[in-house]
C-alpha positions in Angstrom: -22.0 9.4 -3.5 -22.0 10.4 -7.1 -18.3 11.4 -6.7 -17.2 8.1 -5.2 -19.3 6.2 -7.8 -17.6 8.1 -10.5 -14.1 7.4 -9.1 -15.0 3.7 -9.0 -15.9 3.8 -12.6 -12.9 5.6 -13.6 -10.5 3.1 -11.8 -12.4 0.2 -13.6 -11.8 1.8 -17.0 -8.0 2.0 -16.3 -7.8 -1.8 -16.7 -9.3 -1.4 -20.1 -6.3 0.6 -21.3 -3.7 -1.4 -23.2 -0.9 -2.6 -21.2 1.7 -0.9 -23.1 0.0 0.3 -26.2 -2.9 -1.2 -28.4 -2.8 -4.1 -30.8 -2.9 -3.7 -34.5 -5.8 -2.0 -36.3 -8.3 -4.8 -37.2 -9.9 -2.6 -39.9 -6.7 -3.3 -42.1 -7.7 -7.1 -42.4 -9.0 -7.9 -45.8 -12.2 -10.1 -45.2 -12.0 -13.5 -46.9 -8.5 -13.4 -47.9 -6.5 -16.5 -46.9 -2.9 -15.6 -47.6 -0.9 -12.4 -48.3 2.2 -11.6 -50.1 5.2 -12.6 -48.1 6.5 -9.0 -48.2 3.4 -7.7 -46.4 3.1 -10.7 -43.7 3.8 -9.7 -40.2 3.4 -11.6 -37.0 0.5 -9.5 -36.1 -1.3 -10.0 -39.4 -0.6 -13.8 -39.1 -2.1 -13.9 -35.6 -5.3 -11.8 -36.7 -6.0 -14.8 -39.0 -5.2 -17.3 -36.3 -7.3 -15.5 -33.8 -10.3 -15.2 -36.3 -10.1 -19.0 -36.7 -9.9 -19.9 -33.2 -13.3 -18.7 -32.4 -14.7 -21.1 -35.0 -12.4 -24.1 -33.9 -12.9 -23.6 -30.1 -15.9 -25.9 -29.9 -15.5 -27.9 -33.1 -14.4 -31.3 -31.5 -17.3 -33.5 -30.4 -15.8 -36.9 -29.6 -12.8 -39.1 -29.7 -11.1 -42.2 -28.5 -7.5 -42.7 -28.2 -4.9 -44.8 -26.6 -2.3 -42.6 -24.9 1.1 -43.7 -23.8 2.7 -41.6 -20.9 5.9 -41.7 -19.4 6.8 -39.9 -16.3 9.7 -39.1 -14.0 9.8 -37.1 -10.7 13.0 -36.1 -8.9 13.4 -34.5 -5.7 16.5 -32.2 -6.4 16.6 -30.3 -3.1 14.9 -31.3 0.2 14.7 -30.3 3.8 12.4 -31.3 6.7 9.7 -29.0 5.4 9.3 -31.7 2.6 6.8 -33.5 4.9 4.3 -30.6 4.0 4.9 -30.4 0.4 2.2 -33.1 -0.5 -0.4 -30.4 0.6 0.8 -28.2 -2.3 1.6 -30.7 -5.1 1.7 -34.4 -5.7 4.9 -35.9 -4.5 6.1 -39.2 -3.2 8.5 -38.3 -0.3 9.8 -41.8 -0.3 11.0 -41.9 -3.9 13.6 -39.4 -4.5 13.9 -40.4 -8.2 10.6 -42.1 -9.7 10.0 -43.1 -13.2 7.0 -44.9 -14.6 5.1 -45.7 -17.7 1.3 -45.8 -18.2 -1.2 -46.9 -21.1 -4.6 -45.2 -20.9 -7.6 -45.8 -23.1 -9.1 -42.3 -23.1 -12.5 -41.0 -24.2 -13.6 -37.4 -24.7 -17.3 -36.3 -25.4 -18.1 -32.7 -25.8 -18.3 -30.5 -23.8 -16.5 -31.8 -20.8 -16.5 -35.6 -20.5 -13.1 -37.1 -20.1 -12.7 -40.7 -19.1 -9.2 -42.3 -18.7 -9.1 -46.1 -18.1 -5.6 -47.2 -17.2 -4.8 -50.5 -18.9 -1.2 -50.9 -17.9 1.4 -49.4 -15.5 5.0 -50.2 -14.6 8.1 -48.5 -13.2 10.6 -48.5 -10.4 7.8 -47.1 -8.2 4.1 -47.1 -8.6 2.6 -43.6 -8.9 -0.2 -42.7 -6.4 -3.7 -41.5 -7.8 -2.5 -37.7 -7.4 0.6 -38.5 -9.6 -1.8 -40.3 -12.2 -4.2 -37.3 -12.2 -1.2 -34.9 -12.7 0.1 -36.9 -15.7 -3.4 -37.0 -17.3 -4.9 -33.6 -16.4 -2.5 -31.4 -18.3 -3.6 -33.2 -21.5 -6.9 -31.2 -21.4 -5.7 -28.3 -23.2 -7.7 -26.7 -26.0 -5.1 -24.4 -27.9 -7.9 -22.6 -29.6 -9.7 -21.5 -26.2 -9.4 -17.9 -25.0 -8.2 -19.4 -21.5 -6.8 -22.7 -20.3 -6.8 -25.0 -17.3 -10.0 -23.6 -15.9 -9.2 -20.0 -16.4 -5.6 -20.5 -15.2 -4.2 -18.2 -17.8 -5.1 -16.2 -20.9 -4.2 -18.0 -24.2 -2.5 -16.0 -27.0 -5.4 -16.6 -29.4 -8.0 -14.9 -27.3 -10.0 -12.2 -29.1 -8.1 -9.5 -27.3 -4.7 -11.2 -27.5 -3.0 -8.0 -28.7 -4.0 -6.2 -25.5 -1.9 -8.6 -23.5 0.9 -10.0 -25.8 3.5 -8.9 -28.3 4.0 -11.1 -31.2 7.1 -11.4 -33.5 7.8 -13.4 -36.5 11.0 -15.4 -35.8 11.3 -17.6 -38.9 9.7 -19.3 -41.9 10.3 -22.9 -42.6 9.3 -25.3 -45.2 8.1 -28.8 -44.1 6.7 -31.4 -46.5 5.6 -28.7 -48.8 4.0 -26.6 -46.0 5.1 -23.2 -45.1 5.3 -22.8 -41.3 5.6 -19.5 -39.5 7.2 -19.6 -36.1 5.5 -16.8 -34.0 6.9 -15.9 -30.7 4.5 -14.4 -28.0 5.5 -12.4 -24.9 3.4 -10.8 -22.3 3.4 -7.1 -22.3 3.5 -7.3 -18.5 4.8 -10.4 -16.5 1.8 -12.1 -14.6 0.8 -15.5 -13.5 -2.3 -15.1 -15.8 -0.1 -14.7 -19.0 2.4 -17.0 -20.6 5.1 -16.9 -23.2 6.4 -19.3 -25.9 6.3 -20.0 -29.5 3.5 -21.0 -31.9 4.1 -22.6 -35.5 1.4 -21.5 -37.8 0.6 -23.4 -41.0 0.4 -20.9 -44.0 -3.1 -20.3 -45.6 -4.8 -22.9 -43.1 -4.0 -20.6 -40.2 -3.9 -23.6 -37.7 -1.4 -24.4 -35.0 0.9 -27.0 -36.0 2.9 -27.1 -32.6 3.2 -24.9 -29.6 5.3 -24.3 -26.7 3.9 -22.6 -23.6 5.9 -21.5 -20.5 4.4 -20.0 -17.5 4.1 -19.9 -13.7 1.3 -21.0 -11.5 1.5 -20.6 -7.7 4.7 -22.5 -6.8 5.1 -24.1 -10.2 7.0 -23.3 -13.2 5.6 -25.3 -16.1 6.6 -25.8 -19.9 4.0 -27.6 -22.1 5.0 -28.6 -25.7 2.4 -30.0 -28.0 2.4 -31.0 -31.8 -0.7 -31.6 -33.6 -2.0 -33.4 -36.7 -1.6 -31.7 -40.1 -4.7 -33.0 -41.9 -8.1 -31.5 -41.3 -9.3 -34.6 -39.4 -6.7 -34.1 -36.7 -5.6 -30.6 -36.7 -7.0 -29.9 -33.2 -5.7 -33.1 -31.8 -2.2 -33.4 -30.1 0.0 -36.2 -31.6 2.7 -35.8 -28.9 2.9 -33.9 -25.8 5.7 -33.0 -23.1 5.2 -31.3 -19.8 8.0 -30.1 -17.5 6.9 -29.1 -13.9 9.4 -27.5 -11.4 8.1 -27.0 -7.9 9.9 -24.7 -5.7 8.6 -24.1 -2.3 10.0 -23.8 1.3 13.6 -24.6 0.2 12.5 -27.8 -1.7 12.8 -28.4 -5.5 11.0 -31.1 -7.2 11.1 -31.7 -10.9 8.4 -33.8 -12.9 8.5 -34.5 -16.6 5.9 -36.2 -18.7 6.0 -37.4 -22.2 2.8 -38.6 -24.1 1.9 -39.9 -27.4 -1.5 -40.4 -28.9 -3.0 -43.1 -31.2 -6.5 -42.1 -32.1 -9.3 -44.8 -32.9 -12.1 -42.5 -33.7 -12.7 -38.7 -34.0 -15.8 -36.8 -34.6 -16.6 -33.1 -35.3 -19.7 -30.8 -34.7 -19.6 -28.5 -37.5 -22.7 -26.8 -36.7 -21.9 -26.3 -32.8 -25.6 -25.8 -32.2 -26.0 -28.5 -29.6 -23.2 -27.0 -27.3 -24.9 -23.7 -27.0 -28.0 -25.3 -25.6 -26.3 -27.6 -23.0 -26.5 -26.5 -19.4 -24.8 -29.6 -18.0 -21.1 -28.7 -17.9 -20.0 -31.7 -15.9 -16.3 -32.2 -16.5 -16.4 -36.0 -16.0 -12.7 -36.2 -15.5 -12.5 -39.9 -14.2 -9.6 -42.3 -13.9 -11.0 -45.7 -14.0 -8.9 -48.6 -12.6 -10.2 -51.1 -10.2 -7.0 -52.6 -9.6 -3.5 -51.3 -10.6 -2.8 -53.3 -13.8 1.1 -53.6 -13.4 2.7 -55.1 -16.5 6.5 -55.9 -16.2 6.8 -57.3 -19.7 9.6 -55.5 -21.5 8.3 -56.6 -24.9 4.7 -55.0 -24.2 6.3 -51.7 -23.4 8.8 -51.6 -26.4 5.7 -52.1 -28.6 3.8 -49.3 -27.2 6.6 -46.8 -26.7 6.9 -44.2 -29.4 10.6 -43.6 -28.6 13.0 -46.0 -26.7 14.2 -45.1 -23.2 17.4 -43.2 -22.8 20.4 -44.9 -21.0 19.8 -42.7 -17.9 16.0 -43.7 -18.0 16.9 -47.4 -18.3 19.4 -47.1 -15.2 16.5 -45.5 -13.1 13.9 -47.8 -14.3 15.8 -50.9 -13.3 16.7 -49.7 -9.7 13.6 -50.1 -7.5 13.6 -47.2 -5.1 12.6 -48.4 -1.6 14.9 -46.0 0.4 12.7 -43.9 2.9 12.8 -40.2 2.8 15.0 -39.1 5.8 14.8 -35.7 7.3 17.4 -36.4 10.2 19.6 -38.9 11.5 17.8 -38.8 15.0 14.6 -40.7 15.3 13.5 -38.3 18.1 13.7 -35.3 15.6 11.9 -37.4 13.0 9.2 -38.2 15.6 8.9 -34.5 16.5 8.4 -33.6 12.8 5.7 -36.1 12.5 3.9 -34.8 15.5 4.3 -31.1 14.1 2.8 -32.1 10.9 -0.3 -33.5 12.6 -0.9 -30.3 14.7 0.0 -27.6 11.9 -1.5 -28.8 8.7 -4.6 -30.1 7.2 -5.1 -33.8 7.2 -7.5 -35.9 5.2 -8.4 -39.6 6.1 -10.5 -41.9 3.9 -12.2 -45.0 5.4 -14.4 -47.3 3.3 -17.2 -45.0 2.2 -16.4 -42.2 4.7 -14.0 -39.3 4.8 -12.6 -37.0 7.5 -10.7 -33.6 7.1 -9.2 -31.9 10.0 -7.6 -28.5 9.5 -4.8 -28.7 12.2 -5.1 -27.3 15.7 -2.0 -25.0 15.3 -2.5 -24.5 11.6 -1.4 -20.8 11.0 -3.4 -20.6 7.8 -6.6 -20.6 9.9 -5.7 -17.2 11.2 -7.3 -14.1 9.5 -7.4 -10.3 10.3 -9.8 -7.5 9.6 -9.7 -3.9 11.0 -13.1 -4.2 12.8 -12.5 -7.6 14.3 -8.7 -7.7 14.7 -7.1 -11.2 14.8 -9.4 -14.1 14.2 -8.7 -17.9 14.5 -11.0 -20.6 13.4 -11.2 -24.5 13.4 -13.3 -26.9 11.3 -13.7 -30.6 10.8 -15.5 -32.3 8.1 -16.8 -35.9 8.4 -18.7 -37.5 5.5 -20.4 -40.9 5.1 -21.6 -41.7 1.6 -24.0 -44.6 1.0 -24.5 -47.1 -1.9 -27.4 -45.1 -3.3 -25.3 -41.9 -3.5 -27.1 -40.2 -0.5 -24.5 -38.7 2.2 -24.4 -37.4 5.6 -22.1 -34.6 6.5 -21.1 -33.5 10.1 -19.3 -30.2 10.2 -18.6 -28.6 13.5 -16.8 -25.2 13.5 -15.4 -22.8 16.1 -13.7 -19.5 16.0 -12.5 -16.8 18.3 -12.5 -13.0 17.8 -9.5 -11.9 19.9 -10.4 -8.1 19.9 -13.8 -8.6 21.5 -13.0 -11.8 23.4 -15.9 -13.6 21.8 -16.2 -17.4 20.8 -18.4 -18.5 18.0 -19.5 -22.1 17.1 -21.4 -23.7 14.5 -22.4 -27.4 14.5 -24.2 -28.5 11.3 -25.4 -32.0 10.2 -26.5 -32.3 6.6 -28.4 -35.2 5.1 -28.2 -35.1 1.2 -31.1 -37.3 0.6 -31.5 -36.3 -3.0 -28.1 -34.8 -4.1 -29.1 -34.6 -7.9 -31.8 -32.1 -6.9 -29.9 -30.2 -4.3 -32.0 -32.1 -1.8 -30.8 -31.7 1.7 -31.9 -31.6 5.3 -29.9 -29.5 7.7 -29.9 -29.3 11.5 -27.8 -26.3 12.7 -26.9 -25.3 16.2 -24.9 -22.1 16.6 -24.4 -18.7 18.3 -24.7 -15.6 16.2 -23.4 -12.1 16.6 -24.7 -10.3 19.6 -27.5 -7.8 19.0 -29.8 -5.5 20.8 -33.6 -5.2 20.7 -36.0 -2.9 19.2 -36.2 -0.9 22.4 -32.5 0.0 21.9 -33.4 1.2 18.4 -35.7 3.9 19.9 -32.8 5.0 22.3 -30.5 5.3 19.2 -33.0 7.2 17.1 -33.5 9.7 19.9 -29.8 10.4 20.3 -29.5 10.6 16.5 -31.5 13.7 16.6 -28.8 15.4 18.6 -26.2 13.9 16.3 -24.7 11.8 19.0 -22.9 8.9 17.3 -20.8 7.5 20.1 -22.3 4.1 20.8 -20.1 3.6 23.9 -21.6 6.3 25.7 -25.1 4.8 24.9 -24.1 1.6 26.7 -26.4 -0.5 24.6 -27.7 -3.8 26.2 -26.3 -6.5 23.8 -27.9 -10.2 24.0 -26.2 -13.4 23.1 -28.0 -15.3 20.4 -28.1 -19.1 20.5 -30.0 -20.7 17.5 -31.2 -24.0 16.6 -32.5 -24.1 12.9 -33.9 -27.0 10.7 -33.8 -26.2 7.1 -34.8 -28.3 4.0 -33.8 -27.3 0.5 -35.0 -28.9 -2.9 -34.6 -27.9 -6.4 -38.0 -28.0 -8.2 -36.5 -27.5 -11.7 -33.1 -26.4 -12.9 -32.1 -23.1 -11.2 -35.2 -22.8 -9.0 -34.7 -23.9 -5.4 -37.3 -23.8 -2.5 -36.1 -23.9 1.1 -38.2 -24.0 4.2 -37.8 -24.6 7.8 -37.8 -23.0 11.4 -35.3 -21.5 13.6 -35.5 -21.1 17.4 -33.6 -18.2 19.0 -32.7 -17.9 22.7 -31.4 -14.5 23.5 -29.7 -13.7 26.9 -28.1 -10.5 28.2 -24.5 -10.4 27.6 -24.0 -7.8 30.2 -26.1 -5.4 32.4 -26.1 -1.7 31.6 -24.1 0.5 34.1 -26.6 3.2 33.7 -29.9 3.7 35.2 -32.5 3.2 32.2 -35.4 4.3 34.2 -38.3 2.3 35.6 -40.4 2.1 32.4 -37.4 0.8 30.4 -36.4 -1.7 33.1 -40.0 -3.1 33.0 -39.9 -3.5 29.2 -36.4 -5.2 29.0 -36.4 -8.9 29.8 -33.3 -11.0 30.7 -34.2 -13.6 28.3 -36.2 -13.6 24.8 -37.4 -16.6 22.7 -38.4 -16.5 19.1 -39.8 -19.3 17.1 -39.6 -18.3 13.5 -40.7 -20.4 10.5 -39.4 -19.2 7.1 -39.8 -20.0 3.5 -37.6 -18.7 0.6 -37.2 -19.3 -3.0 -34.2 -18.7 -5.3 -34.1 -18.7 -9.0 -31.3 -18.4 -11.6 -32.3 -18.6 -15.3 -30.2 -20.7 -17.6 -28.2 -22.0 -14.8 -25.1 -24.1 -15.9 -24.1 -27.0 -13.7 -21.9 -30.0 -13.3 -22.5 -33.2 -11.6 -20.0 -34.7 -9.0 -21.3 -38.3 -9.1 -24.8 -37.9 -8.1 -24.4 -34.4 -6.5 -25.4 -31.5 -8.6 -23.0 -28.3 -8.3 -24.0 -24.9 -9.9 -21.3 -23.5 -12.1 -22.5 -20.2 -13.5 -25.1 -18.3 -15.5 -25.3 -15.3 -17.7 -28.4 -14.2 -15.8 -28.8 -12.9 -12.1 -30.0 -14.9 -9.2 -33.0 -13.6 -7.5 -33.9 -14.6 -4.0 -36.9 -13.8 -1.6 -37.4 -14.9 2.0 -40.4 -14.5 4.3 -40.1 -15.3 8.1 -42.8 -14.9 10.7 -42.2 -15.1 14.3 -45.1 -17.0 16.2 -45.7 -16.3 19.8 -46.8 -18.9 22.3 -44.7 -21.7 20.9 -41.9 -22.9 23.2 -41.9 -19.8 25.3 -41.8 -17.6 22.2 -42.8 -14.0 22.6 -42.0 -12.6 19.3 -44.7 -11.5 17.1 -43.4 -10.0 13.8 -42.8 -10.6 10.1 -39.5 -10.2 8.2 -39.1 -10.1 4.3 -35.8 -9.8 2.3 -35.0 -9.8 -1.3 -31.7 -10.3 -2.9 -30.3 -10.2 -6.4 -26.6 -11.0 -7.4 -24.7 -11.7 -10.5 -21.1 -12.4 -11.7 -20.5 -11.1 -15.1 -17.4 -12.2 -17.0 -16.2 -9.5 -19.5 -13.2 -11.2 -21.0 -9.6 -11.4 -20.3 -10.3 -13.1 -16.9 -12.0 -9.8 -15.8 -15.4 -9.8 -14.1 -17.9 -7.6 -12.5 -19.9 -8.7 -9.5 -23.0 -6.9 -8.2 -25.0 -7.7 -5.1 -28.2 -5.8 -4.2 -30.7 -6.6 -1.3 -33.3 -5.1 0.8 -35.3 -6.0 3.8 -37.7 -4.8 6.4 -39.6 -5.8 9.5 -43.5 -5.5 9.5 -46.3 -6.2 11.8 -44.1 -5.4 14.9 -46.3 -6.4 17.8 -43.7 -7.3 20.1 -40.0 -6.6 20.9 -37.9 -7.9 18.2 -34.1 -8.1 17.2 -33.2 -6.8 13.6 -31.3 -9.8 12.6 -31.4 -10.0 8.9 -30.1 -12.8 6.8 -28.5 -10.9 3.8 -27.4 -7.8 5.8 -25.4 -9.4 8.7 -21.8 -9.1 10.2 -19.2 -11.6 9.3 -16.8 -12.3 12.2 -14.2 -14.2 10.1 -12.6 -13.2 6.8 -14.1 -15.1 3.9 -12.3 -16.6 0.9 -11.6 -14.3 -1.9 -13.8 -16.2 -4.2 -17.0 -15.6 -2.1 -19.4 -15.3 -5.1 -22.2 -13.7 -2.9 -20.3 -10.8 -1.8 -22.4 -8.3 0.2 -19.8 -7.5 3.0 -19.2 -4.1 4.7 -15.7 -4.3 6.0 -15.5 -1.0 8.0 -19.1 -0.8 9.4 -19.4 -0.9 13.1 -21.3 -3.8 14.5 -23.7 -1.3 16.3 -25.3 -0.4 13.0 -26.5 -3.8 11.8 -29.4 -3.7 14.4 -30.0 -0.1 14.5 -32.9 0.0 12.0 -35.9 -2.4 11.1 -35.2 -1.9 7.3 -32.1 -1.6 5.1 -31.0 -1.2 1.4 -27.5 -2.1 0.2 -25.6 -2.6 -3.0 -22.2 -3.9 -3.5 -19.9 -3.8 -6.7 -16.8 -5.7 -7.1 -14.4 -5.5 -10.3 -11.7 -7.9 -10.7 -8.8 -8.1 -13.2 -5.3 -9.4 -13.4 -4.1 -5.9 -14.4 -5.3 -2.8 -12.8 -2.7 -0.6 -10.8 0.4 -2.7 -10.6 0.9 -2.4 -14.2 1.1 1.4 -13.6 3.3 1.6 -10.6 5.3 -1.7 -10.3 5.0 -4.0 -13.5 7.5 -6.4 -11.9 5.5 -7.2 -8.8 2.4 -8.1 -10.9 4.1 -11.5 -11.7 3.3 -12.4 -8.0 -0.4 -11.1 -8.3 -3.2 -13.4 -9.5 -6.0 -10.7 -9.3 -6.6 -7.2 -8.3 -10.0 -5.9 -7.1 -11.8 -2.6 -6.7 -14.9 -2.6 -4.3 -17.6 -0.1 -3.9 -20.5 -0.6 -1.4 -23.5 1.6 -0.3 -26.0 1.3 2.6 -29.1 3.0 3.4 -31.1 2.6 6.7 -33.2 5.1 8.6 -30.5 5.4 11.2 -27.6 5.6 8.7 -28.9 7.0 5.5 -25.5 7.8 3.7 -22.9 5.2 4.2 -20.4 3.8 1.7 -17.2 2.0 1.5 -14.4 1.9 -1.2 -11.7 -0.8 -1.2 -8.8 -2.2 -3.2 -7.4 -5.6 -2.8 -4.8 -8.0 -4.3 -4.3 -11.7 -3.9 -2.6 -14.9 -5.0 -2.6 -18.6 -4.1 -1.0 -17.7 -0.5 -2.9 -14.8 0.8 -5.4 -12.1 0.0 -5.2 -8.5 1.5 -7.4 -5.5 0.9 -7.6 -1.9 2.3 -11.2 -0.4 2.8 -12.3 3.1 3.7 -15.6 3.7 5.4 -17.4 7.0 4.3 -20.3 8.6 6.1 -21.9 11.7 4.8 -19.0 12.4 2.3 -16.3 12.0 5.2 -13.8 9.2 5.5 -14.3 8.0 9.1 -12.3 4.8 9.2 -9.7 3.0 7.2 -9.0 -0.7 7.9 -7.1 -3.8 6.5 -8.5 -7.3 5.7 -6.1 -10.2 5.5 -6.8 -13.9 4.9 -4.8 -16.9 4.1 -5.7 -19.0 1.0 -2.9 -21.6 1.2 -4.3 -25.1 2.3 -8.1 -23.8 2.3 
C-alpha cells in the first residue's frame, strides 16, 4: 500500500508544478516602495504590487446603495428545432428573435453577500422574464480583487499565485488626467475554462485597477466583461460602467446577449479593519430581485433622463418594433406538435403553482443514464413535489426509481419530508425503499471457511441473497450551529431472492429462514466546528467549514417488536473534510469505521457509511467514500470495517503535460485513492483518475487486492440538466 500511496502523492505534486515555468522571484520586491523608475518597471513587477494590494482590498467594501441603469439586447442568430430545449441551458425567449429592453434597479449591497435589486422601471419591445432579469443583474457581482469570481467559476489574474497560471505583458503606458496608467495584458499559460484572458489598466503608485476586460468561456457560453471603476479612493472598487457580451452556442443554435450598465451611487461604506467579516459564519448571498408587479414605464422622457448614453439608430429601430412573432420550427403543425411532445418526454420540466412546485426529469431523458464497470448501464427517474406554507415550513414528496440492467434489478425510494423548522435543519422524513441485496451472518461463516483455502469465487459459493425492503422514520434537528442530532427507527423485511442450488445440509437449512424482520431504533450526532452557512429564505444550508465533520451513529435491533428476530448492536463513526488549497484545487478525505457487537441472533452486515451505490452519483458529492471496483459480495462479508478515501482535484493535472489544447474543454481533473480493511478482505485498495465538465464526468478506476490489479473499470455520468 505504501507504493500505491506514494504514487498518489507524486501525481498530486505534479499539479503544483508551474504550468510552463515559474513566475517572477518575489524576493526581488522592495518592501514598502510604491513606485519604481520607469526603466525598471515590467508587467510582472507591476502585477506584484497589484496582487499585494488585492489581498487587502478583497474584503474592504462594507455597504453601498446605487441606482443601476441596464440596457439589454438578445438576438437569436441561428436556430433549429432544438431551440425548444435551449431554455434548459441558458435564459432565452424563443418567441422573441430580437429583444431589447431597459431597466432601472435600486440596488443595495451589505457585506459579505447581501444583494437586493428592486426593479423600479422596465420597458422594451418585449418584457424580459425573471431569468433574463437575473442574467442582467447577476454578472454585476464581480469583485475584481478576489482570487476567484462568479462562485469559483474561474481564477482571477490577481490571485496570490497568479504567476502560476498567467503570463503578463506591458502593452502601453498612457497619461489620463495627470495619471499614469499601465495597460497589462494577461494570457493563460494553458487554455482552460477556469482561466481567462484580457487587459487590466493599472494606476501608477496607487496600484489599483482603473478598468478591466475579461474574456472567457463557461460551458456553452463565450463571455466578455468590461468594467471601469472610480478613480478616487472612495469609489476605486466600485464599477461606474459595465458591459457584458454573452454568446451561447449549443446544438446548432447561436444566441447573442449584450448588456450595458451604468451606476449612480447614493452611499458607500468601507470596513477598514475587516475584523467583523472574519467572524461571520452566515454567508447568505441574499441575491434577490424585488418587484411585486412589473413596473412598465413607456414615457420616453423618463428613459432619456436615466440613460447614460443615447440609443443607437439600430437600437431605436428594434425598440420601436414590438416583437410578437412566434418562434417557428417548421411549416407543418404536425411536426410542431411532435416536437412539443418530444420535449415533454425527453427533458426536465418544472411547473410552479401558487405555493407549490413540481419538477419531473423526463421519462425518456437520456441524461438520466449512467454507467459503471460493476453495475453496467443504469437508468433512474425522479420527481420532486414541494408545497410551501405561509410560515416557511414545507412538505416535499420525492419518489425515485432506477433499474440496473446488468443485474436486472429495480430499486425504488419514496420519501416524504416535512421541514417543520427549516432554519434549524429540522425535518421529519418517512422513507419506503428497497436496498441492495445482502446475505446473512451465517453466509459470512461460509465465506470465512472458504477463505482459509484461498477460494474467492463467490459464484461457486452460490450465496443466498435476500431482498431488503425498508420503512424508516427519521427526525433531524440542529441543536446549535454545526451540531445536528438525528433519531429514528427503521423496519427491515428481508426475503430470499432465490433458493440455493446446492444442498447446504440439514443444520444450515434449519438455521436459514425464508423471511427476516428487524426493528432497529438508531441515534446519531454530527458536528462541524465553525460551520459556514447561508439562508435560502427560512431554510438553512451548510456551505463549508475549515474543520472536519465528525459523525457517530448507534443502532440496536430489538427482538419481539413487529415479528423482529434481530438482537444485535451496530456502531459507526465517520470523519470527512474538503480542504481548499488555492487555485481552485482541493483535497477531500473521508475516513469511517464500523462494527457489529452483541450479536445474539442472525444479522445482516448492512452498514450506513460502507454501502454499495447502484447509480453513479454527481461529481460534486462532498461525502465521497465510494469503492467503484469492489464486488458487491464483499460489502456483507464481515461484521467490521475500516475505510479511507482521498480525492485530489485541480483544473490542471495531466492534460497540461500531454494535450494542452484539450484542457480548454475540461473543468476539473481528479485523482482518487481508497483503502479498505475487513477481516475477510484485509488488503484492498483502489486508484482512479477522472475528468469532467458541464456535460459529463468520466473516470477510470483500478481495484488492487494484495498488490495485484484484479479489475479495471469505467464510471460515467451525465451532468447536463441535473
